[in-house]
C-alpha positions, 0 to 999 in steps of 0.5 A, a space after each residue: 101098237 096103233 094105240 101107242 102111235 096115237 098116244 105118242 103123236 098126241 104127246 109130241 104135238 102137245 109138247 111142241 105146241 106148248 114149247 114152239 107154238 103152231 110153227 113147231 107143229 107144222 115142222 113136226 108134220 113134215 118130220 112125221 111124213 119122213 119118219 113114217 116113210 122110213 118106218 114103213 120100209 123097215 116095218 115092211 122088211 120086218 113083216 116080210 121076214 117074220 113068217 119065214 123065220 117062224 117057218 124055219 124056227 118050226 123046222 129047227 133050222 137055226 142057220 136059216 132064220 138067223 141068216 134072214 135076221 142078218 139080211 133084215 138088219 143089214 137092210 134096216 141099217 141101210 134104210 136108216 143111213 139113207 134116211 139120215 142122209 136124206 134128213 141132212 143132205 136132202 133136208 132142203 129138198 124134202 122140206 120144200 115139198 111141203 113148205 115154200 122156201 120163203 116161208 119163215 117156217 122153212 129153216 126151222 123145219 130143216 133144223 127139225 128134220 136134221 135133229 130128228 133124223 138121228 133116230 133113223 139109223 137105230 130105228 130099224 134095228 129095234 123094229 127088226 129085232 122085235 119082229 124076229 123075237 116074235 117069230 121065234 116065240 120069244 115074246 118076253 123079249 119082243 114085247 118090251 122092245 115093241 112097248 119101249 120103242 112104241 110108247 115108253 121111251 119116246 114118251 119119256 124122252 119128249 117130256 124130259 129132254 125139253 125140261 132138262 136141256 131146252 125147248 129145241 131138244 124136243 127134236 132129239 126125242 125120237 133119237 133118244 127114244 130109239 137109243 134107249 130102246 136100242 140098249 134094251 134090244 142089244 141086251 136081249 140079243 146078247 142074251 139070245 146069243 149066249 143061250 144059243 151058245 149054251 145049246 150048241 155046247 
């Protein structure tokens, strides 16, 4: 996970520097701080439920660990929506903490945060789901989600979106990566629910 974060950060920085110049890298720094803050709340929730879900899984108490999953997903969606609102309604205030309002980078950084914040509502669902599948010994589902959202999908998005749609679409790479991973997460979750129904029947 740590290696993926470093590689994706490197790809984003190099791509933004090439497309938007040094000013774009400054804007990405602001976006990165906000992204890390939101992600840490979701990761904390995921790490909090993981050992408890494993405990109930070992006891065979499915209702208990699925209840924790629902609670965690609810928290993740709440954090994600709050992050999206902060990236829109609170963007000026957040950016002003890092960049002076009279700077020529102020408005482009607000725009960057507006666009990137579309990733936040989806991010938590992917993070929580990967942790949940890990906790119930479903590594074949947890690993692709983690690798997808941590490396494959964001790397693919940051390369392809600007090439296909234009330089400023690089700010949607985060949302694109999370959306692609969300499709994978939904497929795996539906498979889990189908297998659970078969076991109950």
